[in-house]
Z-matrix of the N, CA and C atoms (Angstrom, degrees):
N
C 1 1.490
C 2 1.540 1 110.97
N 3 1.299 2 113.45 1 136.07
C 4 1.461 3 116.89 2 179.13
C 5 1.512 4 109.43 3 -103.04
N 6 1.432 5 111.81 4 122.01
C 7 1.432 6 120.56 5 177.17
C 8 1.519 7 109.64 6 -110.45
N 9 1.436 8 117.19 7 162.17
C 10 1.314 9 119.53 8 175.39
C 11 1.488 10 108.62 9 -135.44
N 12 1.346 11 119.43 10 142.06
C 13 1.482 12 121.97 11 176.88
C 14 1.485 13 108.62 12 -159.23
N 15 1.336 14 115.33 13 160.88
C 16 1.401 15 125.09 14 174.14
C 17 1.549 16 108.50 15 -64.79
N 18 1.325 17 117.06 16 137.55
C 19 1.506 18 115.64 17 177.29
C 20 1.488 19 114.57 18 -64.87
N 21 1.295 20 118.05 19 -14.50
C 22 1.464 21 122.83 20 -179.51
C 23 1.529 22 110.37 21 -85.12
N 24 1.300 23 118.38 22 -16.46
C 25 1.515 24 120.26 23 -179.45
C 26 1.492 25 107.99 24 -70.69
N 27 1.320 26 119.20 25 149.19
C 28 1.496 27 123.60 26 -179.54
C 29 1.477 28 112.89 27 -57.73
N 30 1.369 29 117.11 28 140.61
C 31 1.432 30 122.06 29 174.68
C 32 1.486 31 111.88 30 -65.21
N 33 1.247 32 119.96 31 143.87
C 34 1.477 33 126.98 32 -180.00
C 35 1.462 34 110.47 33 -130.07
N 36 1.312 35 114.00 34 148.88
C 37 1.568 36 121.62 35 -175.38
C 38 1.574 37 108.41 36 -51.04
N 39 1.413 38 116.92 37 -47.50
C 40 1.333 39 116.13 38 -170.20
C 41 1.661 40 113.49 39 -83.32
N 42 1.364 41 114.70 40 13.01
C 43 1.418 42 114.37 41 177.64
C 44 1.540 43 111.21 42 -64.71
N 45 1.285 44 116.58 43 -25.36
C 46 1.459 45 118.89 44 -176.94
C 47 1.539 46 110.30 45 68.34
N 48 1.315 47 118.72 46 -136.65
C 49 1.548 48 123.38 47 176.38
C 50 1.498 49 104.98 48 -77.47
N 51 1.283 50 116.81 49 130.24
C 52 1.467 51 123.70 50 178.80
C 53 1.541 52 108.04 51 -105.35
N 54 1.283 53 113.43 52 116.00
C 55 1.505 54 123.03 53 -173.35
C 56 1.499 55 106.77 54 -118.46
N 57 1.387 56 114.32 55 118.12
C 58 1.460 57 122.40 56 173.70
C 59 1.498 58 106.62 57 -81.59
N 60 1.379 59 114.09 58 124.87
C 61 1.505 60 120.84 59 -177.90
C 62 1.607 61 110.36 60 -114.82
N 63 1.192 62 113.48 61 25.15
C 64 1.486 63 115.84 62 167.09
C 65 1.413 64 117.14 63 -101.29
N 66 1.353 65 116.37 64 147.22
C 67 1.454 66 123.63 65 179.79
C 68 1.570 67 113.25 66 -63.64
N 69 1.321 68 116.25 67 -35.50
C 70 1.439 69 119.76 68 -175.93
C 71 1.600 70 107.95 69 -109.28
N 72 1.234 71 113.79 70 144.16
C 73 1.583 72 117.84 71 178.04
C 74 1.534 73 105.75 72 -73.52
N 75 1.318 74 118.89 73 128.08
C 76 1.380 75 124.16 74 177.59
C 77 1.548 76 114.01 75 -68.39
N 78 1.339 77 112.97 76 143.50
C 79 1.507 78 119.74 77 -179.56
C 80 1.523 79 111.48 78 -61.28
N 81 1.305 80 114.77 79 142.18
C 82 1.448 81 125.23 80 174.87
C 83 1.587 82 115.00 81 57.70
N 84 1.258 83 115.12 82 27.81
C 85 1.450 84 122.71 83 174.09
C 86 1.517 85 107.83 84 -101.03
N 87 1.305 86 117.51 85 124.94
C 88 1.490 87 122.04 86 176.95
C 89 1.585 88 106.34 87 -76.91
N 90 1.260 89 111.57 88 145.39
C 91 1.528 90 121.85 89 179.53
C 92 1.533 91 105.83 90 -60.52
N 93 1.310 92 118.91 91 -35.89
C 94 1.494 93 122.38 92 -175.90
C 95 1.477 94 112.62 93 -67.08
N 96 1.333 95 120.66 94 -13.04
C 97 1.433 96 120.74 95 -178.73
C 98 1.646 97 112.98 96 -90.03
N 99 1.373 98 111.83 97 0.78
C 100 1.344 99 116.78 98 -177.55
C 101 1.534 100 105.90 99 -128.06
N 102 1.338 101 116.92 100 137.44
C 103 1.477 102 117.78 101 177.01
C 104 1.511 103 113.14 102 -89.10
N 105 1.346 104 116.31 103 -34.80
C 106 1.450 105 120.26 104 -174.03
C 107 1.573 106 106.98 105 -147.99
N 108 1.319 107 114.04 106 137.08
C 109 1.428 108 118.33 107 -179.39
C 110 1.548 109 105.37 108 -117.82
N 111 1.271 110 113.62 109 112.32
C 112 1.502 111 119.25 110 178.60
C 113 1.654 112 111.14 111 -111.87
N 114 1.373 113 104.76 112 75.05
C 115 1.473 114 109.07 113 -173.10
C 116 1.560 115 109.06 114 -72.48
N 117 1.293 116 118.90 115 -21.54
C 118 1.470 117 118.43 116 179.31
C 119 1.527 118 114.50 117 -74.70
N 120 1.362 119 115.52 118 -10.58
C 121 1.484 120 117.40 119 177.69
C 122 1.576 121 113.80 120 -89.71
N 123 1.467 122 109.35 121 -0.05
C 124 1.484 123 114.84 122 -176.86
C 125 1.585 124 103.64 123 -81.65
N 126 1.331 125 117.82 124 163.97
C 127 1.438 126 122.12 125 176.62
C 128 1.523 127 107.11 126 -58.98
N 129 1.416 128 112.87 127 157.02
C 130 1.498 129 118.26 128 174.71
C 131 1.531 130 109.58 129 -68.10
N 132 1.278 131 113.54 130 155.08
C 133 1.522 132 122.69 131 -174.38
C 134 1.543 133 105.76 132 -56.01
N 135 1.326 134 120.83 133 -41.06
C 136 1.368 135 125.97 134 174.13
C 137 1.502 136 116.53 135 -55.64
N 138 1.267 137 113.31 136 -49.97
C 139 1.514 138 118.50 137 -178.68
C 140 1.636 139 109.42 138 -68.97
N 141 1.303 140 113.89 139 -42.42
C 142 1.530 141 118.63 140 -179.40
C 143 1.467 142 108.27 141 -62.13
N 144 1.268 143 121.20 142 -42.54
C 145 1.522 144 124.72 143 -176.66
C 146 1.587 145 109.04 144 -69.92
N 147 1.393 146 114.74 145 -39.24
C 148 1.481 147 116.38 146 177.04
C 149 1.438 148 110.35 147 -63.29
N 150 1.294 149 117.53 148 -48.85
C 151 1.563 150 122.82 149 -175.84
C 152 1.470 151 110.20 150 -59.64
N 153 1.282 152 114.90 151 -59.67
C 154 1.497 153 125.17 152 -177.48
C 155 1.600 154 113.92 153 53.59
N 156 1.270 155 115.61 154 33.43
C 157 1.550 156 125.46 155 -175.87
C 158 1.459 157 110.45 156 56.25
N 159 1.271 158 122.45 157 36.46
C 160 1.397 159 124.34 158 175.77
C 161 1.531 160 110.95 159 -83.99
N 162 1.400 161 116.87 160 114.54
C 163 1.430 162 117.23 161 -177.17
C 164 1.510 163 116.36 162 -54.51
N 165 1.335 164 118.32 163 -37.93
C 166 1.360 165 123.15 164 -177.21
C 167 1.631 166 113.60 165 -65.95
N 168 1.373 167 113.02 166 -13.63
C 169 1.550 168 117.14 167 178.66
C 170 1.524 169 110.37 168 -105.38
N 171 1.423 170 119.17 169 6.80
C 172 1.428 171 122.60 170 -169.13
C 173 1.527 172 110.40 171 -59.78
N 174 1.350 173 113.92 172 -50.74
C 175 1.578 174 115.04 173 -176.78
C 176 1.556 175 111.91 174 -61.00
N 177 1.325 176 116.93 175 -36.91
C 178 1.409 177 118.11 176 -176.17
C 179 1.517 178 110.84 177 -81.95
N 180 1.447 179 115.74 178 -23.94
C 181 1.447 180 121.18 179 170.76
C 182 1.570 181 107.93 180 -59.28
N 183 1.314 182 110.32 181 -53.53
C 184 1.511 183 115.45 182 -174.97
C 185 1.449 184 113.53 183 -58.29
N 186 1.345 185 116.26 184 -42.42
C 187 1.558 186 123.88 185 -178.78
C 188 1.496 187 104.32 186 -61.10
N 189 1.336 188 122.63 187 -45.27
C 190 1.418 189 122.86 188 -175.08
C 191 1.586 190 114.07 189 -72.96
N 192 1.338 191 112.95 190 -40.05
C 193 1.518 192 122.87 191 176.84
C 194 1.512 193 105.02 192 -63.12
N 195 1.292 194 120.57 193 -42.37
C 196 1.438 195 118.42 194 -175.17
C 197 1.529 196 110.31 195 -66.12
N 198 1.267 197 113.13 196 -41.16
C 199 1.525 198 122.51 197 172.61
C 200 1.510 199 112.34 198 -47.85
N 201 1.417 200 114.20 199 -47.94
C 202 1.496 201 123.26 200 177.64
C 203 1.540 202 106.94 201 -62.80
N 204 1.185 203 116.82 202 -46.82
C 205 1.523 204 119.84 203 -176.49
C 206 1.451 205 114.91 204 -64.48
N 207 1.339 206 113.93 205 -30.03
C 208 1.543 207 118.25 206 178.10
C 209 1.465 208 108.45 207 -63.68
N 210 1.355 209 120.05 208 -30.46
C 211 1.453 210 123.79 209 177.92
C 212 1.527 211 118.83 210 -93.57
N 213 1.303 212 110.34 211 -0.12
C 214 1.501 213 113.50 212 -170.08
C 215 1.566 214 111.28 213 -97.34
N 216 1.367 215 117.46 214 119.40
C 217 1.458 216 119.51 215 -177.45
C 218 1.519 217 113.67 216 -67.91
N 219 1.307 218 120.66 217 -13.49
C 220 1.431 219 124.81 218 -179.89
C 221 1.504 220 113.65 219 -73.31
N 222 1.404 221 114.83 220 -20.68
C 223 1.474 222 118.61 221 171.89
C 224 1.509 223 112.53 222 -57.24
N 225 1.377 224 118.52 223 -42.62
C 226 1.395 225 123.40 224 -175.94
C 227 1.533 226 110.02 225 -57.33
N 228 1.392 227 116.20 226 -49.62
C 229 1.444 228 121.34 227 178.85
C 230 1.633 229 114.04 228 -60.04
N 231 1.373 230 111.96 229 -36.45
C 232 1.432 231 114.79 230 176.48
C 233 1.517 232 111.64 231 -66.19
N 234 1.348 233 114.19 232 -42.67
C 235 1.398 234 119.20 233 -178.80
C 236 1.629 235 113.39 234 -59.80
N 237 1.349 236 113.01 235 -39.30
C 238 1.433 237 125.16 236 176.24
C 239 1.543 238 109.97 237 -62.08
N 240 1.269 239 117.63 238 -42.85
C 241 1.426 240 123.50 239 174.50
C 242 1.449 241 109.04 240 -64.26
N 243 1.302 242 126.19 241 -47.35
C 244 1.369 243 127.18 242 -178.07
C 245 1.492 244 108.85 243 -59.95
N 246 1.249 245 119.82 244 -39.31
C 247 1.555 246 122.66 245 -178.30
C 248 1.499 247 109.09 246 -69.75
N 249 1.384 248 119.52 247 -28.01
C 250 1.496 249 117.84 248 -175.53
C 251 1.502 250 108.63 249 -88.71
N 252 1.226 251 122.46 250 -30.44
C 253 1.538 252 127.36 251 -167.28
C 254 1.495 253 109.58 252 -103.37
N 255 1.333 254 112.73 253 142.50
C 256 1.570 255 119.16 254 177.47
C 257 1.471 256 109.08 255 -69.02
N 258 1.275 257 115.63 256 -46.62
C 259 1.563 258 122.98 257 177.79
C 260 1.465 259 112.50 258 -126.19
N 261 1.347 260 111.43 259 138.08
C 262 1.452 261 120.36 260 170.10
C 263 1.502 262 108.47 261 -136.23
N 264 1.329 263 113.06 262 128.14
C 265 1.428 264 117.64 263 -179.20
C 266 1.512 265 111.97 264 -111.04
N 267 1.266 266 118.47 265 118.38
C 268 1.496 267 125.27 266 177.33
C 269 1.488 268 108.20 267 -80.73
N 270 1.289 269 113.57 268 123.67
C 271 1.600 270 119.37 269 -173.43
C 272 1.603 271 104.92 270 -106.06
N 273 1.258 272 110.06 271 146.55
C 274 1.549 273 118.85 272 178.42
C 275 1.560 274 105.89 273 -147.02
N 276 1.291 275 114.09 274 159.19
C 277 1.505 276 119.80 275 179.71
C 278 1.503 277 116.51 276 -100.31
N 279 1.351 278 113.97 277 -22.07
C 280 1.439 279 118.28 278 -170.15
C 281 1.553 280 110.07 279 -64.31
N 282 1.325 281 113.81 280 151.86
C 283 1.489 282 122.34 281 173.10
C 284 1.498 283 112.82 282 -84.14
N 285 1.275 284 115.83 283 -12.52
C 286 1.457 285 120.50 284 -172.99
C 287 1.536 286 109.11 285 -91.47
N 288 1.388 287 114.36 286 140.79
C 289 1.396 288 118.55 287 177.35
C 290 1.476 289 115.88 288 -72.22
N 291 1.377 290 112.82 289 -11.36
C 292 1.487 291 120.07 290 172.42
C 293 1.557 292 110.49 291 -94.17
N 294 1.216 293 118.53 292 94.25
C 295 1.417 294 119.83 293 -174.80
C 296 1.510 295 110.39 294 -148.25
N 297 1.387 296 116.88 295 166.78
C 298 1.410 297 121.16 296 -172.34
C 299 1.512 298 111.99 297 -63.23
N 300 1.304 299 123.20 298 -35.65
C 301 1.411 300 121.96 299 -175.48
C 302 1.631 301 110.61 300 -66.03
N 303 1.323 302 116.99 301 -33.32
C 304 1.482 303 121.64 302 172.57
C 305 1.492 304 108.44 303 -63.78
N 306 1.291 305 113.72 304 -49.92
C 307 1.554 306 114.45 305 175.34
C 308 1.478 307 118.27 306 -60.67
N 309 1.309 308 115.84 307 -39.86
C 310 1.424 309 125.55 308 177.26
C 311 1.600 310 113.20 309 -61.96
N 312 1.212 311 112.77 310 -42.29
C 313 1.448 312 123.37 311 176.96
C 314 1.598 313 105.75 312 -56.54
N 315 1.327 314 116.92 313 -58.40
C 316 1.402 315 125.15 314 179.09
C 317 1.550 316 111.59 315 -48.94
N 318 1.269 317 114.32 316 -51.88
C 319 1.424 318 123.50 317 -178.56
C 320 1.578 319 108.24 318 -59.98
N 321 1.254 320 121.16 319 -47.55
C 322 1.485 321 126.97 320 -175.47
C 323 1.538 322 105.72 321 -64.93
N 324 1.289 323 118.26 322 -49.18
C 325 1.472 324 118.95 323 -178.54
C 326 1.496 325 114.23 324 -58.40
N 327 1.418 326 114.26 325 -37.39
C 328 1.459 327 118.66 326 175.85
C 329 1.582 328 111.07 327 -64.49
N 330 1.224 329 115.82 328 -44.55
C 331 1.471 330 121.86 329 176.10
C 332 1.485 331 111.80 330 -59.74
N 333 1.309 332 120.83 331 -42.80
C 334 1.452 333 123.87 332 -178.86
C 335 1.538 334 113.38 333 -69.62
N 336 1.399 335 113.49 334 -30.51
C 337 1.459 336 115.31 335 177.57
C 338 1.543 337 109.86 336 -69.53
N 339 1.289 338 119.84 337 -27.50
C 340 1.463 339 121.73 338 -179.54
C 341 1.557 340 111.86 339 -78.39
N 342 1.320 341 116.70 340 -22.55
C 343 1.489 342 118.66 341 -176.72
C 344 1.540 343 114.77 342 -85.29
């Protein structure tokens, strides 16, 4: 199961493997609260800055981000992790519900449906 939550939210037993999917390490977060940091799976700096969590750009952001993910070799390692683990929680720092972890979860679920 793929879950998403803010990295600042309390850890829970059913989080499983906690994977930070932001390019930048969030402030005041201990390394011990994250199992794996996949900064290279985050959107490019150019895409992240263009989007800036603007809800009116959400659909176009997802389209562009999915195109980046289609070329990203880190996706394969994340898919392998998802197949091995019962629970994987994608962690993000943003306060916005329009963020790369939400889009990444959607992308991964579509890929897993095809396999």
